[in-house]
C-alpha positions in Angstrom: 12.1 37.0 2.7 9.6 37.9 0.0 6.8 35.6 -1.1 8.5 35.2 -4.5 11.8 34.1 -2.9 10.0 31.7 -0.5 8.2 30.1 -3.5 11.5 29.9 -5.4 13.2 28.2 -2.5 10.3 25.7 -2.1 10.4 25.0 -5.8 14.2 24.4 -5.7 13.9 22.1 -2.7 11.1 20.2 -4.5 13.3 19.9 -7.6 16.2 18.6 -5.6 13.9 16.0 -3.9 12.7 14.9 -7.3 16.3 14.5 -8.7 17.3 12.6 -5.6 14.3 10.3 -5.8 15.0 9.6 -9.5 18.6 8.8 -8.7 17.5 6.4 -5.9 15.2 4.5 -8.2 17.8 4.5 -11.0 20.2 2.9 -8.5 17.7 0.1 -7.8 18.0 -1.1 -11.4 21.3 -2.9 -10.6 20.8 -3.3 -6.9 20.3 -7.0 -6.8 17.5 -6.6 -4.3 14.7 -9.2 -4.0 11.5 -8.2 -5.7 9.4 -7.5 -2.6 12.0 -5.3 -1.0 12.5 -3.5 -4.3 8.8 -2.8 -4.6 8.6 -1.4 -1.1 11.5 1.0 -1.8 9.9 2.2 -5.0 6.6 3.2 -3.3 8.4 4.8 -0.4 10.5 7.0 -2.8 7.3 7.8 -4.8 5.5 8.9 -1.7 8.4 11.1 -0.6 8.8 12.8 -4.0 5.1 13.4 -4.5 4.1 14.1 -0.9 1.3 11.6 -1.5 -1.0 10.2 1.1 -0.8 6.8 -0.4 1.5 5.4 -3.2 1.0 1.9 -4.4 2.4 -0.4 -7.0 0.3 -3.0 -8.8 1.8 -5.7 -10.9 0.0 -7.4 -13.8 -0.8 -11.1 -13.6 -0.6 -11.9 -17.4 -2.5 -15.1 -17.1 -5.5 -13.7 -15.2 -5.1 -10.3 -16.8 -5.5 -8.6 -13.4 -3.6 -6.0 -11.5 -2.5 -7.0 -8.0 -1.5 -4.6 -5.2 2.1 -5.7 -4.4 3.4 -2.8 -2.4 2.2 0.3 -0.6 3.5 2.5 2.2 -0.1 2.8 3.5 -0.9 1.2 6.9 -4.6 1.0 5.8 -5.7 -2.6 6.0 -8.7 -1.9 3.8 -6.6 -0.4 1.1 -3.9 -3.1 1.3 -6.5 -5.8 0.9 -8.2 -4.2 -2.1 -9.4 -6.8 -4.6 -7.5 -7.3 -7.9 -8.5 -5.1 -10.8 -9.2 -6.5 -14.2 -7.2 -5.0 -17.1 -9.2 -2.2 -18.7 -11.4 -1.8 -15.6 -11.1 1.0 -13.0 -8.6 3.8 -13.3 -5.5 1.7 -12.8 -6.9 -1.0 -15.2 -7.5 1.7 -17.9 -4.1 3.2 -17.4 -2.5 -0.2 -17.9 -4.7 -1.2 -20.8 -4.1 2.1 -22.7 -0.4 2.3 -21.5 -0.8 6.0 -20.7 -1.1 8.0 -17.4 -4.6 8.8 -16.1 -5.4 11.5 -13.6 -8.6 11.9 -11.6 -9.5 15.0 -9.6 -11.7 13.2 -7.0 -11.9 9.4 -7.0 -14.9 9.5 -4.7 -16.9 11.2 -7.4 -15.7 9.3 -10.4 -17.8 6.3 -11.3 -14.9 4.6 -13.1 -13.1 4.3 -9.7 -14.0 0.8 -8.3 -13.3 1.3 -4.6 -15.0 4.6 -3.7 -16.0 3.2 -0.3 -12.4 2.7 0.6 -11.5 6.1 -0.8 -14.1 7.7 1.4 -12.9 5.7 4.4 -9.3 6.6 3.9 -9.9 10.2 2.8 -8.4 9.7 -0.7 -9.1 12.3 -3.2 -7.0 12.9 -6.4 -5.2 10.1 -8.2 -2.5 9.8 -10.8 -2.1 6.3 -12.2 1.0 5.7 -14.4 1.7 2.5 -16.3 4.9 0.5 -15.7 6.2 -0.6 -19.1 9.3 -2.3 -20.4 9.8 -1.9 -24.2 6.2 -1.1 -24.6 5.0 -4.1 -22.6 3.0 -3.1 -19.5 3.9 -5.0 -16.4 2.0 -2.9 -13.8 0.9 0.5 -12.6 2.2 3.1 -10.1 -0.5 5.0 -8.2 -0.2 8.2 -6.4 -3.1 9.5 -4.2 -3.6 12.9 -2.4 -5.9 13.6 0.5 -7.1 16.9 -1.1 -8.1 17.8 -4.6 -5.0 18.3 -6.7 -4.6 19.0 -10.3 -1.5 17.0 -11.3 0.8 19.2 -13.4 2.6 18.1 -16.6 5.9 18.2 -14.6 4.5 16.0 -11.9 3.2 13.4 -14.4 6.6 13.6 -16.2 8.4 12.9 -12.9 6.0 10.0 -12.1 6.4 8.6 -15.6 10.2 8.7 -15.2 9.9 7.0 -11.9 7.6 4.4 -13.4 10.0 3.7 -16.3 13.0 3.2 -14.1 11.0 1.1 -11.7 9.8 -1.1 -14.5 13.3 -1.8 -15.6 14.4 -2.6 -12.0 11.4 -4.9 -11.5 12.1 -6.7 -14.8 15.8 -7.2 -13.8 14.7 -8.5 -10.4 12.3 -11.0 -11.9 15.0 -12.1 -14.4 17.4 -12.6 -11.5 14.8 -14.5 -9.6 14.1 -16.9 -12.5 17.9 -17.4 -12.9 18.3 -18.2 -9.3 15.3 -20.6 -9.4 16.8 -22.3 -12.5 20.2 -22.7 -10.7 18.5 -24.0 -7.6 16.4 -26.5 -9.6 19.6 -27.7 -11.3 21.4 -28.1 -8.0 18.4 -30.0 -6.6 18.4 -32.4 -9.5 22.1 -33.0 -9.2 21.8 -33.6 -5.4 18.9 -36.1 -5.9 20.7 -37.9 -8.7 23.8 -38.4 -6.6 21.8 -39.5 -3.5 19.9 -41.9 -5.7 23.2 -43.5 -7.0 24.5 -43.8 -3.5 21.4 -45.6 -2.3 21.3 -47.8 -5.4 24.9 -48.9 -4.9 24.8 -49.3 -1.1 21.5 -51.1 -1.0 22.0 -53.0 -4.2 18.7 -51.8 -5.7 17.6 -50.2 -8.9 18.0 -46.4 -9.3 14.3 -46.1 -9.8 13.7 -47.9 -6.4 16.3 -45.6 -4.8 14.4 -42.6 -6.1 11.1 -43.8 -4.6 12.9 -44.4 -1.3 14.0 -40.8 -1.3 10.5 -39.6 -2.3 8.9 -41.7 0.5 11.4 -40.4 3.1 10.6 -36.9 2.0 6.9 -37.4 2.5 7.3 -39.2 5.8 9.7 -36.7 7.3 8.0 -33.6 5.7 11.3 -32.5 4.3 12.0 -31.6 0.7 13.7 -34.2 -1.5 16.7 -31.9 -1.7 17.0 -32.0 2.1 16.7 -35.8 2.2 19.2 -36.2 -0.7 21.7 -33.8 1.0 21.5 -35.8 4.2 22.3 -39.1 2.3 25.2 -37.4 0.6 26.5 -36.0 3.9 26.3 -39.4 5.6 28.2 -41.0 2.7 30.9 -38.3 2.7 31.2 -38.7 6.5 31.7 -42.5 6.2 34.3 -42.0 3.5 36.3 -39.6 5.6 36.3 -42.1 8.5 37.3 -45.0 6.4 41.1 -45.4 6.2 42.5 -45.4 2.7 
């Protein structure tokens, strides 16, 4: 096989891998996965497509205006425990603040990179940092590191940007689902406590406010949530009702 044919085959295999990776991330948009699991899958797919030494995903804490490492396929404890990065600081912070990809040929030699000691320790060299944005709003950054100097091509940045765009939508959906689930759980908890409070008030002939305080005290004494205490009261009442002949 000629060198040209070998290169063409490698390019074709790489292209198929990129398409497969993009399809995997696209499928995550409606996967219903929990956020942490979703983030892990995104960095794994990114690492596979880009053949990167480390891929990491940082999410923006909007209150502190800091980027926090939330997922990486790296086993490096030093990298995984990197301090948060302020928006606008460091390579990732600049990519997020400017909402555009930023590539560095060697992070160990670039003064803007904030963790050059970790980069040297983990043999990290080139970096592509791509913002995660939903409708123009940056929610984080996707990072891709190589172990040797690598000039990221326009095609590679386009692939990373496509991955980042799909990942951002998937993350946004997961967070919306989480908030919806939390709201449903909070509503169910309130209903359970209200019913338990009414049961106690009626059976003990006390005010509802006193019944609520009893549930609260039992929760603290037993180190169980008020929902657990309330559910136990309701279960006991339902059990008694079933045993009482009508």
